[in-house]
C-alpha positions in Angstrom: 0.7 29.2 2.1 -1.7 27.5 -0.3 0.8 24.7 -1.0 1.9 23.0 -4.2 -0.6 20.9 -6.0 0.8 17.5 -7.0 -1.8 16.1 -9.2 -2.1 13.3 -11.8 0.1 15.1 -14.2 3.1 14.2 -12.0 2.4 10.5 -12.3 0.6 9.8 -15.6 0.9 6.1 -15.1 -0.8 6.0 -11.8 -3.6 3.4 -11.4 -6.8 4.1 -9.4 -8.0 1.7 -6.7 -11.2 0.0 -7.7 -14.3 1.3 -6.1 -17.7 -0.1 -5.5 -17.0 -3.7 -6.6 -15.4 -6.2 -4.2 -13.2 -9.1 -5.1 -15.8 -11.4 -3.6 -18.4 -10.1 -6.0 -16.0 -10.6 -9.0 -15.5 -14.2 -7.9 -19.3 -14.7 -7.8 -19.7 -13.2 -11.3 -16.9 -15.5 -12.5 -18.6 -18.6 -10.9 -22.0 -17.7 -12.6 -20.3 -17.3 -15.9 -18.6 -20.7 -15.7 -22.0 -22.3 -15.0 -23.5 -20.5 -18.0 -20.6 -21.7 -20.2 -21.1 -25.3 -19.1 -24.8 -25.1 -19.9 -24.1 -23.6 -23.3 -21.6 -26.4 -24.2 -24.0 -29.1 -23.0 -26.8 -27.5 -25.1 -24.5 -27.2 -28.1 -23.6 -30.9 -27.9 -27.2 -31.9 -27.5 -28.5 -29.9 -30.5 -25.7 -30.5 -33.0 -26.9 -33.3 -35.2 -23.5 -34.5 -36.4 -21.9 -34.7 -33.0 -22.4 -37.1 -30.1 -24.3 -35.7 -27.0 -21.4 -36.4 -24.7 -17.7 -35.5 -24.7 -16.9 -39.2 -24.2 -18.5 -39.9 -27.6 -16.6 -37.0 -29.1 -13.4 -38.6 -27.9 -14.3 -41.9 -29.7 -14.8 -40.0 -32.9 -11.5 -38.3 -32.5 -9.7 -41.6 -31.8 -11.1 -43.5 -34.8 -11.5 -40.9 -37.5 -7.9 -40.1 -38.4 -7.1 -43.6 -39.7 -10.3 -45.2 -40.9 -8.5 -48.5 -41.2 -10.8 -51.4 -42.3 -11.9 -53.2 -39.2 -12.2 -57.0 -39.0 -15.7 -56.7 -37.8 -18.3 -53.9 -38.3 -17.5 -50.9 -36.2 -20.1 -50.1 -33.5 -20.4 -46.3 -33.1 -22.8 -44.1 -31.0 -25.8 -42.7 -32.7 -25.2 -39.5 -34.7 -28.8 -38.4 -35.1 -29.9 -38.0 -31.5 -33.4 -37.0 -32.5 -34.0 -40.3 -34.3 -32.2 -42.9 -32.4 -31.8 -41.6 -28.8 -28.8 -41.1 -26.7 -28.1 -44.8 -25.8 -28.8 -46.3 -29.2 -26.1 -47.6 -31.5 -26.0 -48.9 -35.1 -23.7 -50.9 -37.3 -21.4 -48.8 -39.4 -19.7 -50.9 -42.0 -16.6 -49.7 -43.7 -17.3 -48.0 -47.0 -14.1 -47.0 -48.9 -16.1 -44.6 -51.3 -17.3 -42.2 -48.6 -14.8 -42.7 -45.8 -12.8 -39.7 -46.8 -15.9 -37.5 -47.0 -17.1 -38.7 -43.6 -13.7 -38.1 -42.1 -13.5 -34.6 -43.4 -17.0 -33.8 -42.2 -16.4 -35.0 -38.7 -13.0 -33.3 -38.4 -14.6 -30.0 -39.7 -17.4 -30.3 -37.1 -14.9 -31.2 -34.3 -12.8 -28.1 -35.2 -16.0 -25.9 -35.0 -16.7 -27.3 -31.5 -13.2 -26.6 -30.4 -13.5 -23.0 -31.7 -16.8 -22.6 -29.9 -15.4 -23.8 -26.6 -12.4 -21.5 -26.9 -14.6 -18.5 -27.6 -16.8 -19.3 -24.7 -13.8 -19.6 -22.4 -12.9 -16.0 -23.2 -16.2 -14.7 -21.9 -15.3 -14.6 -18.1 -12.1 -12.7 -18.7 -13.8 -10.3 -21.0 -16.7 -9.7 -18.6 -14.3 -9.3 -15.6 -12.3 -6.8 -17.7 -15.4 -4.8 -18.3 -16.2 -4.9 -14.6 -12.7 -3.8 -13.7 -12.9 -0.9 -16.2 -16.3 0.2 -14.9 -15.0 0.2 -11.3 -12.1 2.5 -12.0 -13.1 6.1 -11.3 -11.3 8.6 -13.5 -10.3 11.7 -11.7 -11.7 13.9 -14.4 -15.3 12.5 -14.4 -15.5 11.9 -10.6 -13.0 13.9 -8.5 -11.3 12.0 -5.7 -12.2 13.2 -2.2 -10.6 13.0 1.2 -12.1 10.8 3.9 -13.7 14.1 5.0 -15.4 14.5 1.6 -13.2 17.4 0.4 -12.1 17.1 -3.3 -8.4 16.7 -3.7 -8.4 19.1 -6.6 -9.0 21.8 -4.0 -6.1 20.6 -1.8 -2.3 20.3 -2.2 -1.7 16.6 -2.7 0.4 13.9 -4.4 -0.5 10.6 -5.8 1.6 7.7 -4.6 2.7 4.6 -6.6 -0.5 2.8 -5.6 -2.7 5.6 -7.0 -3.7 6.8 -3.5 -4.0 10.5 -2.9 -2.0 11.9 0.0 -2.8 15.3 1.5 0.3 17.6 1.6 1.2 20.6 3.7 3.9 23.2 2.9 5.4 26.0 5.0 7.5 28.3 2.8 9.4 31.2 4.1 9.0 34.6 2.4 12.7 35.1 2.1 15.4 33.2 0.3 15.4 29.5 1.0 18.4 27.9 2.8 17.3 24.3 3.2 14.5 21.8 3.1 13.0 19.9 6.0 10.7 16.9 5.6 8.5 16.1 8.6 7.2 12.6 9.2 4.3 12.6 11.7 3.5 9.8 14.1 0.9 7.0 14.2 -2.7 8.0 14.2 -2.1 11.8 13.9 -1.5 14.1 10.9 1.0 16.6 9.5 -0.9 19.8 10.5 -0.1 19.0 14.2 3.4 20.2 13.4 2.5 23.7 12.5 4.2 25.4 15.5 7.4 23.5 14.8 7.3 24.2 11.1 6.7 27.9 11.7 9.8 28.0 13.8 11.9 26.4 11.1 10.3 28.6 8.4 11.5 31.6 10.4 15.0 30.3 9.8 14.5 30.2 6.1 13.7 26.5 5.9 11.1 25.3 3.4 9.2 22.7 5.5 7.0 20.1 3.9 5.0 17.1 4.9 2.1 14.8 4.1 -0.4 12.7 5.9 0.6 9.0 5.6 -1.6 6.5 3.9 -4.6 5.8 6.2 -4.0 9.0 8.2 -5.6 12.4 8.3 -6.8 13.7 5.0 -5.0 11.0 2.9 -6.7 8.0 1.3 -6.5 4.5 2.7 -8.2 2.5 5.4 -7.6 4.1 8.8 -4.4 2.9 10.4 -3.9 0.1 8.0 -1.0 -0.3 5.6 -0.1 -3.3 3.5 3.7 -2.9 4.3 5.5 -0.4 6.5 7.8 0.4 3.6 4.9 2.1 1.8 5.4 5.0 4.3 9.1 5.1 3.5 8.4 4.9 -0.3 5.9 7.8 -0.2 8.3 9.9 1.8 11.1 9.4 -0.7 8.7 10.2 -3.6 7.7 13.5 -1.9 11.4 14.3 -1.1 12.4 13.7 -4.8 9.6 16.0 -6.0 10.9 18.8 -3.7 14.5 18.2 -4.6 13.6 18.5 -8.3 11.8 21.8 -7.6 14.6 23.1 -5.4 17.9 21.6 -6.5 21.1 22.1 -4.5 19.5 22.8 -1.1 20.4 20.8 1.9 17.7 18.3 2.9 16.9 17.4 6.5 14.6 14.8 8.1 12.5 15.3 11.2 10.4 12.5 12.6 8.3 11.9 15.7 7.4 8.5 17.2 6.4 6.2 14.3 7.5 9.1 12.1 11.0 8.7 13.7 11.0 5.1 12.5 10.0 6.3 9.0 12.7 8.9 9.0 15.3 6.3 10.1 14.4 3.9 7.4 14.2 6.7 4.8 17.8 7.7 5.7 18.9 4.1 5.6 17.6 3.9 2.0 19.8 6.8 1.0 22.6 7.2 3.5 24.4 10.0 1.8 21.5 12.2 0.7 20.5 14.0 3.9 22.4 16.7 5.8 21.0 15.7 9.1 18.1 14.0 11.0 16.1 15.1 14.1 14.2 12.5 16.0 11.7 13.2 18.7 10.8 10.2 20.8 11.5 7.8 17.9 10.1 4.3 17.7 13.2 2.0 17.8 12.3 -0.8 20.2 8.9 -2.1 21.3 7.7 -1.2 24.7 8.6 -4.1 27.1 5.2 -3.8 28.8 3.3 -4.3 25.5 5.6 -6.5 23.5 5.9 -9.5 25.9 6.7 -12.8 24.2 3.2 -14.1 24.7 1.6 -11.0 23.3 3.9 -11.0 20.3 3.1 -14.6 19.6 -0.6 -14.0 20.0 -0.5 -11.0 17.6 1.2 -13.0 14.9 -1.4 -15.7 15.2 -4.3 -13.2 15.2 -2.8 -11.5 12.1 -3.7 -14.6 10.1 -7.3 -15.0 11.3 -8.4 -11.6 12.6 -6.0 -9.0 11.2 -8.5 -6.1 11.8 -9.1 -7.0 15.4 -8.6 -4.0 17.7 -6.1 -4.4 20.5 -7.2 -1.3 22.4 -7.0 2.5 22.1 -4.2 4.9 23.0 -4.5 6.8 26.3 -4.2 10.5 25.3 -2.8 11.2 28.8 0.3 9.4 27.8 1.0 11.8 24.9 1.8 14.9 27.0 1.5 16.4 30.5 0.0 19.6 28.9 -3.7 19.4 29.6 -4.5 21.9 26.9 -2.6 19.7 24.3 -4.4 16.6 25.6 -7.8 18.2 25.1 -6.7 19.4 21.6 -5.6 15.8 20.8 -8.9 14.4 21.9 -11.1 16.9 20.1 -9.1 16.8 16.8 -11.3 15.0 14.2 -8.3 14.2 12.0 -6.6 12.2 14.8 -7.5 8.5 14.8 -9.2 7.6 18.1 -10.0 4.0 17.3 -8.2 0.9 18.4 -4.8 -0.2 17.1 -5.4 -3.1 14.7 -3.5 -6.4 14.8 -2.2 -6.0 11.2 -0.8 -2.5 12.0 0.9 -3.7 15.1 2.6 -6.4 13.0 3.8 -3.8 10.6 5.3 -1.8 13.4 7.0 -4.9 14.7 8.4 -5.5 11.3 9.7 -1.9 11.1 11.4 -2.2 14.4 13.2 -5.4 13.4 14.3 -3.7 10.2 15.5 -0.6 12.0 17.6 -2.6 14.4 19.2 -4.4 11.5 19.9 -1.1 9.6 21.1 1.3 12.3 24.7 0.7 11.6 24.2 2.1 8.1 23.5 5.6 9.4 26.4 8.0 9.1 24.6 11.4 8.9 24.4 13.9 11.8 21.6 12.9 14.3 19.9 14.8 17.1 17.6 12.7 19.3 15.3 14.1 21.9 13.4 11.8 24.3 11.5 11.9 27.6 12.7 9.5 30.2 9.2 8.2 31.3 7.9 7.9 27.8 5.5 4.9 27.8 4.6 4.9 24.1 8.2 4.7 22.7 10.7 3.3 25.2 13.7 5.5 25.7 15.9 2.4 25.5 15.4 2.6 21.7 17.2 6.0 21.7 20.0 4.6 23.8 20.3 1.6 21.3 20.4 4.0 18.4 23.2 6.1 19.9 25.2 2.9 20.6 24.7 1.4 17.1 24.7 4.1 14.5 28.0 4.7 12.7 27.6 8.5 12.7 30.4 10.4 14.5 28.0 13.4 14.9 25.2 12.3 17.2 23.5 13.9 20.2 21.0 12.6 22.6 19.1 15.0 25.0 17.0 13.4 27.7 14.1 15.3 29.3 13.4 14.1 32.7 9.7 13.6 33.6 8.6 14.7 30.1 6.2 12.4 28.2 6.0 11.3 24.6 5.2 14.4 22.4 8.0 16.8 23.5 6.9 19.4 21.0 3.5 19.4 22.7 4.7 19.3 26.3 4.6 21.8 29.1 5.8 25.3 27.8 9.2 25.1 29.5 9.9 21.7 27.8 8.6 22.7 24.4 10.6 25.9 24.4 13.7 24.0 25.2 13.0 21.4 22.5 12.4 24.1 19.9 15.7 25.9 20.9 17.6 22.6 20.7 16.3 21.8 17.2 16.8 25.4 15.9 20.4 25.6 17.2 21.4 22.2 16.0 19.9 22.4 12.5 21.4 25.8 11.9 24.8 24.5 12.8 24.4 21.6 10.4 23.0 23.9 7.7 26.1 26.1 7.9 28.3 23.0 7.7 26.4 21.8 4.7 26.6 25.2 3.0 30.4 25.4 3.6 30.8 21.8 2.2 28.7 22.7 -0.8 30.6 26.0 -1.4 34.0 24.3 -1.2 
């Protein structure tokens, strides 16, 4: 299926990320402008015949001019005409009642003009930065946004999130009447097209399956494997879900998440506990691996996040993903899969997500199916046990696959077939229950 284009018309108030001009460059521009303003003010003070060449002298005028009370001795004032008397010269200024009011008005007038000049000059940096910001925004109409692979988004199904980032979308729509909707949340470093086999199975059961590449993943915008806050993933999923619900009202909605996508699905369900008819989790991220998240390593990661947030902590071993050699090779050769090192800042966001999940599990009351391999070294199976013990749902099932690795839907054929059968049987049962509840 070609998919559904979600372009700028959906979110007319979107803002575009600035391109080509860094924050550091803007600060340099601002600094230069400040220096120019200071020079202009100094030159203005020097060249204005009726004003003192320094701000200190200007303050003397301001102090004495309002009253013009007759002094007991002649008033000594700085020279007004710099060109004739020099900066350090002074002269006697006796009190003259006939022209005091005229002098007072003249000086106040000139002082007001200087204040206006300083105010106008102070607006220059903001105005210039505004122009810089406007010029760095790239309108979609004049310069089409492209994927990290240099493909225009106008040629791809996509949505624009609340941060103005374009996210590639994938849709699997059955040819027959729709019975339900399934949103798929993919895992860290991968992309939504890796779930084609699973989506095709669900489509064969009249489910409309949809997904997108998370920010910083696959064909979506964003620095690779970097996110400002883990909740951005959840927010984008809810945005996509709302769009599909608007287009297909009244259909039961299910969540399916794998690995980090399982964490995203859990937090999405926690945001709206009564909105989903069920949730399928394949090797979900619920607790940190005890081999990786030792107290010393956790402390070191938190410290490094302040000084070297983009430091790589090492790459993922593809052989831990599955025992299926064919799938391992496909994973390694997939150009849309992130093969770089896991960054410190991303690890911190995962740790924050885990902490939030463990605080929120008790909110879950929807039907849940969890599938996990016992020797999984990427997402510890203890997390699935904790989930089963903590959630408030009365309809929860955990199936453990002995010796199977992390990606059960990409495992050896006998495991993958069993996983697909479990998901199909379970989700059809929950669909029937949801349809009966909706019909009654």
